[in-house]
C-alpha positions, -999 to 999 in steps of 0.1 A, spaced: 592 523 138 570 501 160 542 476 147 521 493 172 530 528 160 523 521 124 488 508 132 484 535 156 487 562 130 468 543 104 437 541 125 438 577 134 441 584 98 411 564 88 393 577 121 400 612 109 379 601 77 351 581 87 326 586 58 351 585 33 368 555 49 332 539 50 322 549 14 356 531 6 347 496 25 311 496 12 327 483 -22 343 453 -7 316 451 17 291 445 -12 312 422 -31 319 399 -2 285 399 8 272 387 -25 300 360 -31 292 344 3 256 349 -8 254 333 -38 279 306 -31 260 298 1 224 296 -18 239 271 -40 255 249 -17 221 249 4 200 238 -27 233 212 -31 225 200 5 190 200 3 188 179 -31 214 157 -17 195 148 16 163 144 -3 182 116 -26 196 99 7 161 99 19 149 84 -14 176 58 -13 206 53 -32 191 18 -47 167 36 -66 160 40 -106 141 61 -124 129 49 -159 110 72 -183 95 62 -218 91 86 -242 68 69 -268 48 92 -294 24 63 -299 10 45 -270 11 15 -285 49 16 -279 46 22 -243 47 -1 -216 20 -20 -207 10 -38 -174 22 -75 -188 57 -53 -196 62 -42 -160 53 -77 -147 86 -89 -169 105 -61 -152 98 -73 -118 117 -106 -125 146 -92 -137 173 -102 -115 186 -78 -89 150 -58 -90 130 -60 -53 101 -39 -61 85 -17 -90 61 12 -90 49 25 -122 34 60 -125 15 79 -151 6 117 -149 -27 123 -158 -49 155 -166 -78 165 -147 -93 193 -122 -96 184 -85 -125 203 -68 -146 202 -40 -179 220 -37 -167 260 -52 -128 250 -42 -107 240 -67 -70 232 -66 -51 248 -94 -17 230 -87 -25 193 -84 -3 168 -98 -25 142 -111 -10 105 -111 -20 69 -114 2 42 -100 2 11 -76 2 2 -41 42 6 -40 48 41 -51 49 51 -13 74 29 -2 94 37 -33 91 76 -27 99 70 9 64 89 15 47 89 49 9 89 54 -5 113 80 -38 97 80 -58 68 64 -44 40 42 -24 32 12 -38 25 -24 -44 -14 -22 -41 -44 -47 -80 -49 -43 -84 -9 -54 -63 -18 -85 -80 -49 -91 -115 -35 -91 -102 -2 -103 -119 16 -73 -124 54 -74 -103 62 -46 -73 85 -39 -45 94 -18 -39 132 -16 -10 154 -5 -13 177 24 -17 208 4 -46 196 -17 -64 188 15 -58 224 25 -66 238 -6 -100 221 -11 -115 214 24 -92 237 47 -82 208 69 -58 176 66 -81 156 84 -101 145 52 -95 107 54 -130 90 42 -140 126 22 -150 127 -12 -137 152 -40 -142 153 -77 -117 142 -103 -129 151 -140 -165 152 -129 -163 120 -108 -166 112 -73 -134 99 -56 -130 90 -20 -101 103 -3 -86 70 12 -53 85 27 -34 119 30 3 124 28 26 141 54 42 174 44 74 168 26 77 195 -1 95 188 -35 112 157 -41 128 149 -79 112 178 -93 74 169 -79 60 183 -48 42 157 -30 21 179 -12 4 186 -46 2 150 -55 -35 130 -60 -25 96 -65 -53 71 -82 -50 35 -90 -30 29 -122 -60 9 -137 -84 34 -128 -68 61 -149 -81 49 -180 -113 70 -169 -87 98 -172 -68 84 -204 -82 59 -229 -46 46 -233 -30 19 -211 5 29 -215 26 35 -186 51 64 -188 77 63 -159 84 38 -136 108 36 -101 128 5 -96 142 -6 -62 174 -30 -62 180 -56 -39 211 -35 -29 233 -4 -37 261 -28 -52 230 -40 -76 222 -7 -91 248 -7 -122 236 -44 -128 196 -36 -127 202 -1 -149 218 -24 -177 191 -50 -175 162 -24 -176 180 -7 -203 185 -43 -224 149 -49 -217 138 -19 -232 160 -17 -262 160 -55 -270 125 -67 -257 103 -35 -265 127 -25 -292 132 10 -284 160 30 -293 181 52 -265 166 83 -274 132 70 -267 136 60 -229 162 70 -200 170 51 -169 189 71 -145 200 67 -107 197 87 -79 235 92 -77 236 104 -115 207 130 -110 226 143 -81 257 145 -98 243 162 -129 224 188 -105 255 195 -84 274 202 -119 250 225 -132 241 242 -93 282 246 -90 284 259 -123 258 285 -118 273 295 -84 306 300 -99 296 319 -127 273 341 -103 303 345 -79 327 354 -107 300 382 -116 300 393 -80 339 392 -78 339 419 -102 326 444 -76 357 434 -52 381 444 -80 362 480 -82 364 481 -44 402 477 -49 402 502 -73 382 526 -49 404 518 -21 436 529 -46 420 559 -53 410 571 -16 449 561 -10 458 583 -37 439 612 -26 455 605 9 485 606 0 482 639 -19 464 660 8 490 644 33 523 656 13 533 682 38 529 661 68 551 630 48 577 659 42 578 670 75 580 633 90 607 625 68 629 658 73 627 646 111 642 613 98 615 592 96 628 564 71 613 557 39 598 518 47 583 535 81 558 557 55 556 526 31 544 507 61 518 531 74 500 537 41 503 499 34 484 494 68 461 520 63 451 503 30 451 469 46 430 480 76 405 491 54 402 459 34 401 436 62 376 456 79 356 456 47 361 415 43 350 416 81 318 434 74 315 418 42 312 382 55 287 390 81 265 409 57 265 377 35 258 354 63 230 377 76 213 381 41 219 342 35 197 334 71 175 360 58 173 346 23 157 311 38 126 331 51 122 337 15 123 298 6 157 296 -6 182 268 12 215 285 25 246 269 39 274 289 53 303 284 29 330 280 51 359 278 22 346 309 8 347 327 41 384 319 45 388 331 5 372 364 11 394 372 43 423 360 17 409 384 -12 404 413 12 444 408 21 454 405 -15 433 437 -25 444 457 5 483 450 -6 479 450 -46 458 484 -45 476 497 -14 512 492 -24 511 518 -54 500 547 -32 521 538 -4 552 534 -32 544 568 -38 541 585 -8 576 567 6 594 581 -28 584 615 -21 611 642 -21 610 660 16 620 691 1 597 692 -28 568 682 -3 576 709 23 575 736 -9 537 724 -15 
């Protein structure tokens, strides 16, 4: 029997039971769509993190000291010595503080207050929308000035044109000297919610003069390992801190760690979603077995008229494959459509090209694996016994 004839019979059989065929494919559609959606969101998140890391630069180190006693933390003289280490181009300290930001009756509950210096914006690759950066004079005079993110400006003033205005931090007036451009989350911090004050001014919020963390920019990417070793050696030898009390990490290390975690979660979720593919395959087998039972007499007549066993086998296998492949096509389409819709909810989505190919391959295998037994059973029917039913 010709392939075109086999496909014609298979199509006619599926179309004669449209609702049953659609419900059978639904399990495969949901399974494949779920796999593509979850893997695509995972890949989109990885790409987003990678882009932000690239924007920050591969020559940046992040160091943090976890000292319970403020006297064990880093002080201004320590920062000066760190800047002199070989391979370091510049350094920007930052210290998270606690204080409410408000203007008249408006209060920002999502503000992230940090004390830093004039190098912070450059190291974090943050741009000013208006106004100016913190200056050395602000640091020397312990000026009550601040640079705020666009989100804070909108929360308190309902506009981003607020350079020169004043807000209250912890009950004191602070002049807004600059407003940052919108950038969103970077290295776990939403820069739109940042409020930056001079590091020397942070004493008004925290009596201690220790610095918890700092960014280091190496002279070039090739120096990053050398700089990391030098900073670690300084903290261990000069400051006497054990490795458990500090961390020094590069952007590549953080990206790799984040990718590993995200990849593992994506694989786990994809595996869970893949279970529905097996359930869908069982549905295909069940429907094909029912189809064989309903068409026993038809099979008997065709065999009696000389239809070969392999033709019967091919026809029922073609029906199973058709349902599986159609389920794969609609599943891929549904998964990609759901992925793009998820971006409206704030998720990052990237079309997983490899997973699309794997989905089609899985559809084919499911059609073969779960369709071959019913097809084999149909081809082995005895024509005389089939005609008696």
